[in-house]
C-alpha positions as semicolon CSV with decimal commas, in nm:
position;residue;x (nm);y (nm);z (nm)
1;X;1,690;1,110;-2,237
2;X;2,007;1,118;-2,450
3;X;2,368;1,090;-2,338
4;X;2,397;1,464;-2,381
5;X;2,145;1,533;-2,106
6;X;2,236;1,828;-1,898
7;X;2,319;1,642;-1,577
8;X;2,406;1,967;-1,405
9;X;2,059;2,105;-1,473
10;X;1,897;1,782;-1,347
11;X;2,108;1,789;-1,034
12;X;2,016;2,151;-0,969
13;X;1,642;2,081;-1,008
14;X;1,643;1,781;-0,776
15;X;1,847;1,959;-0,507
16;X;1,604;2,251;-0,518
17;X;1,308;2,013;-0,473
18;X;1,483;1,853;-0,177
19;X;1,546;2,190;-0,016
20;X;1,182;2,290;-0,073
21;X;1,039;1,978;0,100
22;X;0,867;2,093;0,420
23;X;0,802;1,756;0,585
24;X;0,910;1,395;0,567
25;X;0,620;1,291;0,344
26;X;0,705;1,555;0,083
27;X;1,072;1,456;0,102
28;X;0,983;1,094;0,034
29;X;0,791;1,199;-0,278
30;X;1,104;1,377;-0,407
31;X;1,318;1,071;-0,328
32;X;1,093;0,837;-0,524
33;X;1,073;1,081;-0,819
34;X;1,453;1,106;-0,835
35;X;1,592;0,772;-0,718
36;X;1,295;0,537;-0,743
37;X;1,283;0,252;-0,989
38;X;1,136;0,487;-1,252
39;X;1,294;0,804;-1,113
40;X;1,470;1,064;-1,326
41;X;1,819;0,974;-1,209
42;X;1,757;0,600;-1,226
43;X;1,627;0,624;-1,582
44;X;1,959;0,773;-1,692
45;X;2,135;0,446;-1,617
46;X;1,902;0,276;-1,865
47;X;2,060;0,490;-2,137
48;X;2,402;0,327;-2,100
49;X;2,317;0,046;-2,339
50;X;2,231;0,290;-2,614
51;X;2,557;0,485;-2,594
52;X;2,876;0,411;-2,790
53;X;3,117;0,197;-2,588
54;X;3,371;0,477;-2,553
55;X;3,112;0,711;-2,391
56;X;2,957;0,467;-2,143
57;X;3,227;0,489;-1,876
58;X;3,228;0,868;-1,853
59;X;2,848;0,893;-1,864
60;X;2,804;0,625;-1,594
61;X;3,051;0,801;-1,367
62;X;2,868;1,133;-1,411
63;X;2,528;0,978;-1,332
64;X;2,668;0,807;-1,020
65;X;2,811;1,138;-0,903
66;X;2,468;1,303;-0,937
67;X;2,307;1,010;-0,757
68;X;2,554;1,039;-0,469
69;X;2,493;1,413;-0,429
70;X;2,117;1,363;-0,436
71;X;2,139;1,082;-0,176
72;X;2,355;1,296;0,054
73;X;2,117;1,588;0,019
74;X;1,819;1,361;0,100
75;X;1,988;1,227;0,416
76;X;2,079;1,574;0,534
77;X;1,731;1,713;0,471
78;X;1,570;1,412;0,641
79;X;1,778;1,469;0,954
80;X;1,676;1,834;0,960
81;X;1,307;1,757;0,914
82;X;1,310;1,485;1,182
83;X;1,475;1,723;1,428
84;X;1,220;1,992;1,343
85;X;0,930;1,749;1,387
86;X;1,062;1,643;1,728
87;X;1,104;2,004;1,834
88;X;0,745;2,076;1,728
89;X;0,612;1,781;1,930
90;X;0,811;1,880;2,236
91;X;0,683;2,236;2,206
92;X;0,314;2,159;2,161
93;X;0,248;1,818;2,321
94;X;0,178;1,815;2,693
95;X;0,118;1,542;2,952
96;X;-0,089;1,614;3,259
97;X;0,122;1,453;3,531
98;X;-0,154;1,517;3,786
99;X;-0,381;1,253;3,625
100;X;-0,422;0,922;3,809
101;X;-0,183;0,644;3,712
102;X;-0,328;0,411;3,450
103;X;-0,408;0,065;3,577
104;X;-0,142;-0,188;3,487
105;X;-0,193;-0,548;3,378
106;X;-0,224;-0,666;3,737
107;X;-0,515;-0,430;3,799
108;X;-0,686;-0,467;3,461
109;X;-0,710;-0,847;3,476
110;X;-1,009;-1,006;3,648
111;X;-1,064;-1,336;3,828
112;X;-1,380;-1,516;3,715
113;X;-1,647;-1,537;3,989
114;X;-1,638;-1,918;3,977
115;X;-1,263;-1,921;4,033
116;X;-1,303;-1,673;4,317
117;X;-1,577;-1,878;4,484
118;X;-1,367;-2,194;4,447
119;X;-1,079;-2,022;4,626
120;X;-1,319;-1,906;4,897
121;X;-1,451;-2,260;4,950
122;X;-1,101;-2,408;4,962
123;X;-1,000;-2,146;5,220
124;X;-1,302;-2,229;5,439
125;X;-1,276;-2,607;5,422
126;X;-0,899;-2,602;5,467
127;X;-0,960;-2,418;5,792
128;X;-1,198;-2,701;5,889
129;X;-0,931;-2,966;5,825
130;X;-1,020;-3,077;5,471
131;X;-0,771;-3,136;5,190
132;X;-0,835;-3,098;4,816
133;X;-0,864;-3,413;4,601
134;X;-0,894;-3,422;4,222
135;X;-0,978;-3,672;3,952
136;X;-1,019;-3,699;3,572
137;X;-1,311;-3,547;3,383
138;X;-1,348;-3,868;3,178
139;X;-1,465;-4,149;3,402
140;X;-1,576;-4,509;3,386
141;X;-1,938;-4,609;3,428
142;X;-1,831;-4,815;3,728
143;X;-1,680;-4,526;3,924
144;X;-1,941;-4,270;3,818
145;X;-2,247;-4,485;3,887
146;X;-2,205;-4,847;3,997
147;X;-1,981;-4,803;4,299
148;X;-2,204;-4,515;4,409
149;X;-2,490;-4,763;4,456
150;X;-2,678;-4,645;4,148
151;X;-2,874;-4,931;3,985
152;X;-2,859;-5,002;3,613
153;X;-3,209;-4,860;3,557
154;X;-3,138;-4,531;3,736
155;X;-3,253;-4,231;3,521
156;X;-2,916;-4,055;3,558
157;X;-2,754;-4,337;3,362
158;X;-2,969;-4,273;3,055
159;X;-2,819;-4,106;2,748
160;X;-3,060;-3,812;2,772
161;X;-2,882;-3,707;3,093
162;X;-2,521;-3,827;3,050
163;X;-2,254;-3,770;2,784
164;X;-2,125;-4,114;2,684
165;X;-1,834;-4,203;2,456
166;X;-1,861;-4,479;2,197
167;X;-1,859;-4,832;2,345
168;X;-1,528;-5,020;2,362
169;X;-1,493;-5,367;2,202
170;X;-1,566;-5,528;2,540
171;X;-1,891;-5,330;2,568
172;X;-1,773;-5,093;2,843
173;X;-1,820;-4,718;2,799
174;X;-1,643;-4,409;2,921
175;X;-1,835;-4,092;2,999
176;X;-1,795;-3,732;3,107
177;X;-1,844;-3,741;3,482
178;X;-2,184;-3,617;3,596
179;X;-2,057;-3,526;3,945
180;X;-1,726;-3,520;4,131
181;X;-1,835;-3,817;4,344
182;X;-1,595;-4,052;4,156
183;X;-1,315;-3,859;4,327
184;X;-1,461;-3,972;4,659
185;X;-1,459;-4,335;4,536
186;X;-1,098;-4,308;4,416
187;X;-0,996;-4,160;4,751
188;X;-1,165;-4,433;4,956
189;X;-1,001;-4,698;4,735
190;X;-0,652;-4,560;4,783
191;X;-0,647;-4,405;5,132
192;X;-0,698;-4,552;5,475
193;X;-0,944;-4,361;5,698
194;X;-0,965;-4,110;5,852
195;X;-1,049;-3,925;5,529
196;X;-1,146;-3,559;5,507
197;X;-1,148;-3,424;5,153
198;X;-1,324;-3,181;4,924
199;X;-1,346;-3,257;4,552
200;X;-1,398;-2,951;4,329
201;X;-1,411;-2,966;3,951
202;X;-1,603;-2,953;3,624
203;X;-1,898;-3,185;3,566
204;X;-2,116;-3,249;3,262
205;X;-2,487;-3,317;3,205
206;X;-2,725;-3,286;2,910
207;X;-2,905;-2,976;3,030
208;X;-2,913;-2,613;2,921
209;X;-3,126;-2,315;3,025
210;X;-3,102;-1,999;3,237
211;X;-2,991;-2,191;3,546
212;X;-2,832;-2,502;3,386
213;X;-2,544;-2,552;3,143
214;X;-2,398;-2,869;2,986
215;X;-2,076;-2,807;3,177
216;X;-2,074;-2,660;3,526
217;X;-1,875;-2,678;3,850
218;X;-1,930;-2,873;4,169
219;X;-1,758;-2,910;4,502
220;X;-1,821;-3,218;4,712
221;X;-1,700;-3,314;5,057
222;X;-1,634;-3,649;5,219
223;X;-1,551;-3,752;5,575
224;X;-1,488;-4,116;5,664
225;X;-1,376;-4,243;6,005
226;X;-1,505;-4,461;6,286
227;X;-1,708;-4,210;6,487
228;X;-1,839;-3,937;6,254
229;X;-2,214;-3,881;6,279
230;X;-2,482;-3,647;6,144
231;X;-2,418;-3,387;6,412
232;X;-2,071;-3,337;6,266
233;X;-2,222;-3,299;5,919
234;X;-2,466;-3,031;6,035
235;X;-2,191;-2,843;6,217
236;X;-1,956;-2,845;5,915
237;X;-2,230;-2,716;5,683
238;X;-2,337;-2,446;5,927
239;X;-1,979;-2,326;5,973
240;X;-1,931;-2,326;5,596
241;X;-2,250;-2,124;5,534
242;X;-2,160;-1,863;5,796
243;X;-1,807;-1,822;5,660
244;X;-1,908;-1,825;5,293
245;X;-2,193;-1,575;5,320
246;X;-1,993;-1,376;5,577
247;X;-2,264;-1,357;5,842
248;X;-2,256;-1,423;6,215
249;X;-2,556;-1,653;6,216
250;X;-2,739;-1,855;5,954
251;X;-3,065;-2,046;5,979
252;X;-3,057;-2,380;5,800
253;X;-3,332;-2,627;5,714
254;X;-3,259;-2,995;5,651
255;X;-3,524;-3,167;5,438
256;X;-3,545;-3,543;5,395
257;X;-3,452;-3,651;5,043
258;X;-3,311;-3,951;4,857
259;X;-2,972;-4,009;4,696
260;X;-2,854;-4,363;4,612
261;X;-2,513;-4,302;4,770
262;X;-2,628;-4,165;5,111
263;X;-2,865;-4,292;5,378
264;X;-3,025;-4,094;5,530
265;X;-3,018;-3,819;5,267
266;X;-3,107;-3,452;5,303
267;X;-3,133;-3,133;5,102
268;X;-3,024;-2,818;5,280
269;X;-3,189;-2,476;5,258
270;X;-3,070;-2,155;5,419
271;X;-3,270;-1,853;5,525
272;X;-3,212;-1,597;5,248
273;X;-3,151;-1,327;5,507
274;X;-2,788;-1,437;5,466
275;X;-2,793;-1,260;5,129
276;X;-3,023;-0,978;5,231
277;X;-3,358;-1,140;5,140
278;X;-3,524;-1,242;5,468
279;X;-3,834;-1,459;5,460
280;X;-3,721;-1,684;5,174
281;X;-3,553;-2,024;5,169
282;X;-3,271;-2,102;4,925
283;X;-3,163;-2,456;4,846
284;X;-2,783;-2,472;4,841
285;X;-2,675;-2,838;4,859
286;X;-2,750;-3,204;4,912
287;X;-2,590;-3,424;5,177
288;X;-2,624;-3,735;5,391
289;X;-2,448;-4,021;5,566
290;X;-2,247;-4,234;5,322
291;X;-2,442;-4,547;5,229
292;X;-2,286;-4,868;5,370
293;X;-2,294;-5,021;5,020
294;X;-2,070;-4,740;4,889
295;X;-1,823;-4,795;5,172
296;X;-1,820;-5,169;5,100
297;X;-1,780;-5,109;4,722
298;X;-1,458;-4,922;4,797
299;X;-1,307;-5,207;4,996
300;X;-1,375;-5,067;5,343
301;X;-1,565;-5,234;5,625
302;X;-1,904;-5,059;5,672
303;X;-1,927;-5,218;6,018
304;X;-1,615;-5,027;6,120
305;X;-1,625;-4,709;5,914
306;X;-1,894;-4,450;5,856
307;X;-1,905;-4,091;5,741
308;X;-2,090;-3,817;5,559
309;X;-2,081;-3,655;5,217
310;X;-2,219;-3,336;5,067
311;X;-2,216;-3,161;4,733
312;X;-2,310;-2,824;4,590
313;X;-2,282;-2,631;4,264
314;X;-2,008;-2,367;4,268
315;X;-2,188;-2,174;3,995
316;X;-2,512;-2,172;4,195
317;X;-2,363;-2,048;4,521
318;X;-2,168;-1,786;4,324
319;X;-2,497;-1,664;4,175
320;X;-2,658;-1,650;4,520
321;X;-2,374;-1,470;4,693
322;X;-2,289;-1,215;4,424
323;X;-2,632;-1,161;4,265
324;X;-2,555;-1,305;3,921
325;X;-2,885;-1,346;3,733
326;X;-2,800;-1,579;3,443
327;X;-2,572;-1,882;3,451
328;X;-2,516;-1,868;3,075
329;X;-2,320;-1,542;3,113
330;X;-2,056;-1,737;3,307
331;X;-1,943;-1,899;2,981
332;X;-2,013;-1,618;2,733
333;X;-1,653;-1,485;2,726
334;X;-1,793;-1,130;2,749
335;X;-1,514;-0,904;2,879
336;X;-1,766;-0,639;2,983
337;X;-1,939;-0,893;3,209
338;X;-1,608;-1,012;3,351
339;X;-1,487;-0,659;3,422
340;X;-1,813;-0,588;3,606
341;X;-1,846;-0,910;3,808
342;X;-1,483;-1,023;3,817
343;X;-1,238;-0,987;4,104
344;X;-0,898;-0,823;4,124
345;X;-0,597;-1,049;4,079
346;X;-0,470;-0,921;4,412
347;X;-0,796;-0,986;4,598
348;X;-0,706;-1,325;4,744
349;X;-0,977;-1,460;4,979
350;X;-0,869;-1,519;5,337
351;X;-1,075;-1,584;5,648
352;X;-0,874;-1,329;5,843
353;X;-0,891;-1,052;5,583
354;X;-1,240;-1,124;5,453
355;X;-1,334;-1,360;5,171
356;X;-1,479;-1,100;4,935
357;X;-1,297;-0,787;5,048
């Protein structure tokens, strides 16, 4: 385009195109064609270098004047089109204010069943006078096995059942705890009886199938004083089962068993009528009187102190109470599963208001 280009004609054409634009998209096309990097008005400025020096000033001023008019016309037309678009939306768009309110974040979120069951257990045992104790997931072989009266050849200490870390220079090894019993040991080493604690937390074992996972959750209980006996143990477990399964009565069966850290030891079954399946027995936990060797290993006098301990899988009792068929789904991170089986953030378990209301 030469310096003699009819700027008036160009200006007229561009202004007509702006006026003819019917929406913001069409207006943007006109803007790019006129003022873009390769637009008709922008290309005129590239002609300045080809003009004689005495003509450059006047030509540049004329092009800038056209550019200013085009820019003003674009801004004005854009304002008109935006106002028209808003008017159209206000005229045609409708909201049905009679529809239910959409659930906010507090109602959309869900508490995992394991977290809910943990809160339920804490609520029940707190009412029975227990306090919560915690410990590290990484433990020593001494606290996880030796002080619990487990001999060196015990199968649970083998690598096919326990996750070990690499040996230290002195030959000792750390491991991922296989139960929360080390918390009981730590408590007996640091507190003077009477002791009444529960120890919930994650535990780890080399096992994986429909009802077992390499990482799962346990809750254990410990009572140590001078007079506690097995009658107290049976009463605590019965009161827990009635409160947890929210029934007035529960039939329990105590079967003789063996655990290195309790003597005598028992496994406890409940009549499945507690979960609507009468005529069946469901194993829910193991328990017993704390072995005198364990008490002595913790620096206490077994001639003076005695007590009981029990332990159960939080995942297992959650499956029993809420009818969850597959343990692996607990750790699948499937939002559909969590929305179906999860609990409301506001549904805090209380004994007075109902654990699972």
